[in-house]
N, C-alpha and C positions, 0 to 999 in steps of 0.2 A: 466340340459337341454341335458345332454348327452346319456339319455336312449334312447335306440333303439326303433325306431318306429314299431307299428304293420304294417302299410302300408309301402309300399317302391317303389322307382322310377324304371321305366324301362330304361333299356340301349338303345340307339339309335345306328342304325347299321351303320356301315361306317364311325364312326367319329374318327379321328385320331388327329384332331387339338386340342391344347391346349388352344387356346382363344376363347371365345364368346363375341359377341358384341350385345348388346340390343338397338334397335331402337324403343321405345315404340309407338311415335307418329311422323307422317310425314304431310306436308301441302297438301291441295288438290292438289297442283301441282304435287305432288309426287317428290319433288326434290331429296329426299334421296334414294328412291326407283329406280329412274333413274340413279343415279350415282352408286348404287350398283349393277344393272342389266348389266350396261356397262361393267362389269368385266365377265359376262356370267357365274354366279355361279350355282351350282346344286341346284335345289329346293327341299325342303323336305315337306311332307304334314303332318301337325300338326292338331290336333283337335280344337286348340286354339289359333294358330298364325301361321306365315308364317316363314321357316327356309330357310336360302340360305347358301350352303357351299363352301367357296374359298379354295384356297390351304393353306392359312394362318389360317382361322379362321370360326367360324360358327356365321351367323348373324341371330338374332331372331328380326322379324320386326312384330309389332303390337300386342306386349304382353302388354296390358295396366293395370297398378296397380300391386301392391306389390305381391298378392297371385298367378297371372299368372307367374310374374317374378320369384317367389320362385320355382314354379312347374318346370318351365324349367331349373332353375340352378340346382336343385337336379338330374333332368334325365342328364343333361350334365355333372356334376360331376361324376356321376357312368360311364359316358361313356368316361372319362379321361380328361375333360376341367380343366384346373388348374387357370385360370385368367378370369376375366369378366370387360368389360368395358361398362359403360351406356353413349349413345350419345342421350342426351333427350332434350326436351323443358320444361321451368319451368315458374312460375309466379315470379314477384318481389314483394318483401315485404319492399324496401327500394329504395329511388331516387337515389342511387349510381348504381343501374342496372336499366338500360333502354332497351326497346324493341330492340332485335338485339344483345344485349352485349352477347359475350361468356365469360363463368365462368368454372372455374376447381375447383372442389367441394374439399374444405379441412376439412370439417366435415359435418357428417348428423345426424340431430336430428329426432328421431322416435316418430310420432304420429299415426303409422300405427298398424293394428292388427297383421301383419304377424310377424313382428320382434319379437314380444312378445312371439311367439311359439318357438323362438330359444334362446332368451335370456330375461327371464322373468322380470328382474329388468333394465337391463342396457337400457339407452335411448339416448347414445351418440356413433357415431362410426365413425371411421377414413379410409380414403382411403388407400391402399398400397402406402409407400413413393416411392418405386420403378417403379410401374405402373403410379404414377402421374408424377413423373418427366419424365417418357417415353412421356406422354400426352404433358407437358409443353415443352419438347425439339421439339417434331414434330411441334407444332405450332410456337414456336420461329425460326425453320429453315425455314419455309415458310414466315416469316415475318409478323405474325399474332398477333394481341393484345388480351389478355385475361386478366380477373381480377379472383382473388380469391373469394371464398365464402363459407357461411354456409348455408346448405340447410335443410328444415324440410319435411318430407314426411308424407304425410296423405292419408286417404282413400275416403274422401268426398269432392271435390273440392267445392260443392255448399253449404258448411257449413262454409266458411272462413268468419265468422262474424267480426265485428269491435271489439269485445272483444278478438276474437281469433287471429286478427291482431295485437293488442296492445300487446299481452301477448307473441307472438313469435317475436315481434320486441325488447322486452326487455330481451329475452334469447339470441339475437344476431344473429337470423336467418334474412337473407337478400334474401331468395329464398324458394321457395315451389314446390314439386313435388309429384308424387305418386309411385316412385319406388327405389329411391337411398339408403335411410337407410336400406331397405329390402335388396338390393344387398350386401350392406357392411356387414350386420348381418349375412347373410347366409354363405358369403365368410369367416367371422371370426369364425363362428362356424365350418368350415371345415378346418380351417387353409390355406386359399387359399388367392388370391390376387383380390383386385377390386378397381376401380375407376370411376370417371364421369366426364364428359364434357357436360355442358349444354348451351343452347341459351335461353335467356328471350324472352318469347312469349306474355307475357302479364303483366301488372302492376295494383297491388291493395294497393299500399302503401297510396296514398291519402286518402284511403276508397271510392274511385269509381273506378268501373273495367274499365281498358282501354285494349281492346282486340287487339292484333298486328297482328292477323293471316293474315289478307290481306296487311300488311305492307311491301313494298318492302325489307326494311331493314332486316327483318326476314328471307326471302328467301336467301337473299345474304349470311347473316352470317352462315346458314345451309349449304350452297353449299361451302362457304369457310372452315369453321371451323370443320364441322363434315363429309362431304362427303369424304375428303381424307383418314379417319380413316377406312372407308369402302373398 
């Protein structure tokens, strides 16, 4: 999988930051975007997402799904970025994780197509220990509770069938999203660092979908756990 691609990414001008943060999804209240804009970042116009440049990092806002995330990562990598943090929302496959819970990802299982373009056979990916500890330390310093968790990354959220749920529960996955495994896989492919901090936005572990997007606990957790990293 190390063979050089025919197509190649384009460098982003003016990027000197070594860290990129992905915010794939925000609430209708735009709690994360408001926190980000409070720092008066420089905005970049992209054809597929919004990018904001702060003195310390580049924030990619609204690039939903593994393919867009990988495109951004490749372009950021040739621009000099060396570590990637996902600040996302996820579904819960286990009663251990309820709406509003913050979870530091310890392992990502791949069921997305993007990851297979980087690792044809490998399906399990780990975060950078150093970057994971940095996230955990930041939460601890602020007195914020979090849980460790295993996430599975998929491409089609409306194909989370009962059989799919049972199979992934047996694999040990407690969470589901659309980006994390791909971020870990692309970073590993290039020998770079990646980690993910998630907040549970909905629950499907009972076999019935509990959508928490209007739950005040979710907005508070995003503001408390994710916004400080912006």
